[in-house]
C-alpha positions as CSV (number, residue, x, y, z in Angstrom):
1,M,-100.3,73.1,-202.1
2,A,-99.5,70.7,-200.3
3,S,-96.5,68.6,-201.4
4,T,-94.4,65.8,-199.6
5,K,-90.9,64.7,-200.4
6,I,-89.8,61.2,-199.8
7,I,-86.3,60.3,-200.1
8,F,-84.8,56.9,-199.8
9,D,-81.2,56.8,-198.9
10,T,-79.8,53.9,-200.3
11,T,-75.9,54.9,-199.4
12,D,-75.5,52.1,-197.6
13,F,-77.3,49.6,-200.6
14,D,-75.1,51.6,-202.7
15,N,-71.8,50.4,-200.6
16,H,-72.8,47.1,-200.4
17,M,-73.1,46.5,-204.1
18,R,-70.1,48.4,-204.8
19,N,-68.0,45.9,-202.7
20,I,-69.9,42.6,-204.0
21,V,-69.0,43.8,-207.7
22,R,-65.4,45.0,-206.8
23,V,-64.1,43.0,-204.2
24,I,-66.2,40.2,-203.7
25,I,-67.0,38.6,-206.8
26,P,-63.3,39.5,-208.3
27,S,-61.9,37.2,-205.5
28,I,-64.4,34.4,-206.0
29,A,-63.3,34.6,-209.5
30,Q,-59.9,34.3,-208.7
31,R,-60.2,31.4,-206.2
32,A,-62.3,29.6,-208.9
33,M,-59.4,30.2,-211.6
34,T,-56.9,29.2,-209.3
35,K,-59.1,25.7,-208.9
36,V,-59.3,25.4,-213.0
37,C,-56.0,26.1,-213.5
38,D,-54.8,23.5,-211.0
39,T,-57.1,20.8,-212.3
40,V,-56.1,21.4,-215.9
41,I,-52.6,21.4,-215.3
42,T,-53.4,17.6,-213.0
43,D,-55.3,16.4,-216.3
44,S,-52.5,17.0,-218.9
45,V,-50.4,15.1,-216.6
46,K,-53.2,12.6,-216.0
47,Q,-55.5,12.1,-219.4
48,I,-54.1,10.9,-222.5
49,P,-52.6,12.5,-224.4
50,T,-50.3,13.5,-221.6
51,V,-47.3,15.5,-220.7
52,P,-44.1,13.0,-221.9
53,L,-43.5,10.8,-219.1
54,R,-40.0,10.0,-219.4
55,D,-39.3,14.0,-219.4
56,S,-40.2,14.1,-215.3
57,F,-39.0,18.0,-215.8
58,L,-41.3,19.1,-218.4
59,R,-44.2,17.6,-216.2
60,G,-42.7,19.7,-213.1
61,S,-43.0,22.8,-214.7
62,G,-46.5,23.1,-215.1
63,T,-47.5,26.4,-214.2
64,G,-51.2,28.1,-213.6
65,W,-51.4,31.9,-213.4
66,V,-54.4,33.8,-212.4
67,N,-54.0,37.8,-213.5
68,N,-50.6,37.3,-213.7
69,D,-49.9,35.9,-210.1
70,L,-48.8,32.7,-210.2
71,A,-51.9,30.5,-208.8
72,A,-51.1,27.1,-209.1
73,K,-47.8,24.7,-209.7
74,S,-47.5,21.4,-210.9
75,R,-47.4,18.4,-208.1
76,Y,-45.7,15.7,-210.7
77,G,-42.6,15.3,-212.0
78,V,-39.3,17.2,-210.6
79,V,-40.9,20.4,-209.6
80,D,-37.9,22.7,-210.8
81,E,-38.3,26.3,-208.9
82,E,-36.4,28.2,-211.3
83,T,-39.0,27.4,-214.2
84,V,-41.9,28.0,-211.8
85,T,-41.2,31.6,-210.8
86,K,-42.3,35.2,-211.9
87,R,-39.0,35.1,-214.3
88,H,-40.5,32.6,-216.2
89,R,-44.0,33.7,-216.3
90,P,-45.7,33.0,-219.5
91,P,-46.8,35.9,-222.2
92,V,-50.1,37.0,-221.9
93,S,-52.3,37.7,-224.7
94,E,-53.1,40.9,-222.9
95,P,-50.8,42.7,-221.2
96,V,-53.0,44.8,-219.0
97,I,-55.9,42.3,-217.5
98,P,-58.9,44.2,-218.0
99,I,-60.9,45.7,-214.9
100,L,-63.1,43.3,-212.9
101,S,-61.7,40.4,-215.4
102,T,-60.1,37.4,-214.4
103,V,-57.9,35.4,-217.0
104,G,-56.1,32.3,-216.2
105,I,-52.9,30.8,-217.9
106,V,-51.7,27.6,-217.7
107,A,-48.5,26.7,-219.2
108,F,-45.4,24.3,-219.4
109,T,-42.4,26.5,-218.8
110,K,-39.4,24.7,-219.3
111,H,-37.6,25.9,-222.5
112,Y,-38.4,23.0,-224.9
113,A,-42.4,22.7,-223.8
114,A,-43.6,24.3,-227.0
115,Y,-41.8,21.6,-229.2
116,Q,-43.2,18.8,-227.0
117,H,-46.8,20.3,-227.2
118,E,-46.5,20.5,-230.9
119,G,-44.8,17.3,-231.2
120,V,-41.5,18.3,-233.3
121,S,-38.3,18.1,-232.2
122,R,-36.3,21.5,-231.4
123,T,-32.9,20.5,-232.8
124,S,-34.0,18.8,-236.1
125,G,-38.1,20.1,-236.8
126,R,-38.5,16.5,-237.5
127,P,-42.0,14.9,-235.9
128,L,-41.1,13.5,-232.2
129,H,-42.1,9.8,-231.7
130,Y,-43.3,9.1,-227.9
131,R,-41.7,5.8,-226.6
132,V,-44.0,5.8,-223.8
133,P,-47.8,5.0,-224.7
134,G,-50.2,7.9,-223.9
135,A,-47.5,10.6,-224.0
136,G,-47.9,13.1,-227.3
137,A,-48.4,16.1,-228.8
138,K,-51.0,18.5,-228.4
139,Y,-50.8,17.2,-224.2
140,L,-52.4,20.5,-223.0
141,T,-54.4,21.7,-225.7
142,K,-56.4,18.7,-226.0
143,T,-56.7,18.1,-222.4
144,L,-58.6,21.4,-222.3
145,Y,-60.8,21.1,-225.2
146,S,-61.8,17.6,-224.0
147,N,-62.8,18.7,-220.6
148,V,-64.1,22.5,-221.2
149,T,-67.3,21.5,-219.5
150,K,-65.9,20.3,-216.4
151,Y,-63.7,23.6,-216.2
152,V,-67.2,25.5,-216.8
153,N,-68.8,23.4,-214.3
154,L,-66.0,24.0,-211.7
155,L,-66.4,27.8,-212.2
156,Q,-69.9,27.6,-211.5
157,N,-69.7,25.6,-208.6
158,E,-67.2,27.4,-206.8
159,F,-69.4,30.7,-207.6
160,T,-72.7,29.1,-206.3
161,I,-71.1,27.6,-203.0
162,S,-69.0,30.9,-202.2
163,M,-72.5,33.0,-203.2
164,A,-74.6,30.5,-200.8
165,Y,-72.1,30.7,-198.1
166,I,-72.5,34.5,-198.1
167,N,-75.8,34.8,-198.4
168,E,-76.0,32.5,-195.3
169,S,-73.9,34.4,-193.1
170,N,-74.7,37.8,-194.0
171,A,-71.1,38.6,-193.5
172,M,-70.9,40.9,-196.6
173,L,-74.4,41.2,-197.6
174,P,-76.5,44.0,-196.1
175,A,-79.3,42.8,-194.1
176,F,-82.8,43.7,-195.8
177,S,-85.8,43.7,-194.4
178,P,-89.7,45.3,-194.8
179,G,-89.2,48.6,-194.1
180,T,-85.2,49.1,-195.0
181,P,-84.2,51.3,-196.5
182,T,-85.9,53.8,-194.4
183,P,-87.3,57.0,-196.1
184,T,-86.5,60.4,-194.7
185,F,-89.1,63.4,-195.3
């Protein structure tokens, strides 16, 4: 009886796929999430309801965290470096970021930011009355919800551009052509 054994060596392919899944895609996701965090901070300051305009320290305390690392800072108001350090990192809902996940958090880190966001006085608990038109409660939440499509598109565009670049440059991906991988007998 005659027999033939064909073996395809996919080691190179497997190594490249592992690199794509464990290194390339997470780095693209972190870069994309950083852009989204930065855009959310900007939109919270520029769109109505905006971070209270007369409180420039609050505007300057906007931070974006990607996988527990500081990734974006507000470019508006007075940036108080004390409020944008790791010591003032906002609490994360998940203490451990799941493997191959990317988590972005946007926060305004002044000690009174939550009161301003909720629209209540930190001393009396009564509703705040904003003097400046356009300033108001829920400046972060309303911005996020009203622009969710914009942020998803930002993520999608970053992935599309990055993957197209990688595909064109072939710098990170294996070059596949007919006959590759070569069967060994």
